[in-house]
C-alpha positions as a printed NumPy array, in Angstrom:
array([[-28.899, -29.223, -60.514],
       [-31.228, -26.312, -59.79 ],
       [-30.837, -23.058, -61.625],
       [-31.498, -19.719, -59.949],
       [-33.162, -16.971, -61.855],
       [-31.817, -13.543, -61.045],
       [-33.615, -10.406, -62.104],
       [-31.225,  -8.318, -64.274],
       [-30.357,  -4.931, -62.815],
       [-31.796,  -3.035, -65.813],
       [-35.206,  -4.628, -65.276],
       [-37.375,  -2.784, -62.66 ],
       [-38.546,  -4.644, -59.628],
       [-42.241,  -5.122, -59.159],
       [-43.775,  -2.89 , -56.572],
       [-46.585,  -3.378, -54.072],
       [-50.277,  -3.851, -54.634],
       [-52.699,  -1.35 , -53.223],
       [-56.062,  -2.138, -51.726],
       [-57.822,  -1.955, -55.03 ],
       [-55.421,  -4.498, -56.47 ],
       [-53.506,  -2.082, -58.685],
       [-49.793,  -2.48 , -59.05 ],
       [-47.779,   0.386, -57.497],
       [-44.139,   1.197, -58.178],
       [-43.332,   2.094, -54.567],
       [-44.656,   1.209, -51.131],
       [-45.699,   4.834, -50.558],
       [-48.131,   4.622, -53.442],
       [-49.656,   1.485, -51.944],
       [-50.212,   3.121, -48.577],
       [-51.752,   6.569, -48.903],
       [-50.884,   9.148, -46.254],
       [-47.771,   7.131, -45.225],
       [-49.718,   4.826, -42.937],
       [-48.241,   1.588, -41.727],
       [-50.042,  -1.592, -40.838],
       [-52.081,  -1.329, -37.639],
       [-50.517,  -2.741, -34.471],
       [-52.546,  -5.671, -33.085],
       [-54.997,  -4.876, -30.326],
       [-53.778,  -5.975, -26.854],
       [-56.658,  -8.39 , -26.491],
       [-56.058, -10.167, -29.786],
       [-53.373, -12.483, -28.377],
       [-55.609, -13.694, -25.577],
       [-58.547, -14.074, -27.907],
       [-56.548, -16.106, -30.328],
       [-55.392, -18.383, -27.54 ],
       [-58.979, -19.   , -26.46 ],
       [-59.925, -19.796, -30.024],
       [-57.171, -22.424, -30.271],
       [-56.865, -23.907, -26.767],
       [-60.362, -23.28 , -25.342],
       [-61.011, -23.603, -21.619],
       [-57.301, -24.046, -20.794],
       [-56.463, -20.669, -22.284],
       [-59.147, -18.994, -20.131],
       [-57.615, -20.615, -17.056],
       [-54.118, -19.6  , -18.061],
       [-55.087, -15.989, -18.799],
       [-56.937, -15.67 , -15.469],
       [-53.84 , -16.505, -13.358],
       [-52.192, -13.559, -11.632],
       [-49.003, -12.581, -13.404],
       [-49.604, -14.756, -16.506],
       [-50.195, -12.788, -19.626],
       [-50.81 , -13.947, -23.184],
       [-47.084, -14.531, -23.866],
       [-46.525, -16.69 , -20.854],
       [-49.887, -18.425, -21.347],
       [-48.951, -19.34 , -24.926],
       [-45.649, -20.8  , -23.722],
       [-47.448, -22.93 , -21.109],
       [-50.226, -24.027, -23.435],
       [-47.691, -25.025, -26.14 ],
       [-46.187, -27.64 , -23.806],
       [-49.41 , -29.693, -24.13 ],
       [-49.444, -31.298, -20.667],
       [-50.973, -34.731, -20.335],
       [-52.945, -34.205, -17.15 ],
       [-54.798, -31.273, -15.626],
       [-52.498, -31.475, -12.599],
       [-49.382, -30.857, -14.728],
       [-51.106, -27.959, -16.434],
       [-52.114, -26.345, -13.14 ],
       [-48.652, -26.925, -11.759],
       [-47.102, -25.09 , -14.695],
       [-49.5  , -22.198, -14.129],
       [-48.555, -22.14 , -10.452],
       [-44.828, -22.103, -11.225],
       [-45.426, -19.172, -13.674],
       [-47.337, -17.267, -11.018],
       [-44.622, -17.952,  -8.452],
       [-41.922, -16.738, -10.798],
       [-43.845, -13.545, -11.448],
       [-44.457, -12.84 ,  -7.717],
       [-40.811, -13.478,  -6.804],
       [-39.26 , -11.422,  -9.592],
       [-41.745,  -8.526,  -9.761],
       [-40.239,  -6.446,  -6.941],
       [-36.931,  -6.199,  -8.728],
       [-38.146,  -4.997, -12.077],
       [-38.065,  -1.225, -11.368],
       [-34.861,  -1.157,  -9.249],
       [-31.638,  -0.005, -10.844],
       [-29.   ,  -2.684, -11.238],
       [-27.187,  -3.065,  -7.954],
       [-23.417,  -2.598,  -8.213],
       [-21.364,  -5.251,  -6.399],
       [-19.196,  -4.042,  -3.587],
       [-15.593,  -4.841,  -4.43 ],
       [-14.129,  -3.584,  -1.17 ],
       [-15.842,  -3.48 ,   2.138]])
């Protein structure tokens, strides 16, 4: 049977480590000026896909209406043939083109009585 070790409440929790490797009591000491971690650059997702999937990622990112998120979903399916891959890209483009006009419209209320 496994035993769990629980830190007693009277013992302080270890804090964060700053850039220099020094132990800090709080997260605010680790991050001067209250900065948070940087948000990823918009091109990083596409760049990472190209690094992993190569030429197929370039094809997927070049299709109209297919961004890095949709491209990663399509590439993760690992199609056996090029035809299946291109068909998935076409279906994603078709879905984008058919649903795009409705994105900015307010939700239509159904008519209960005519």
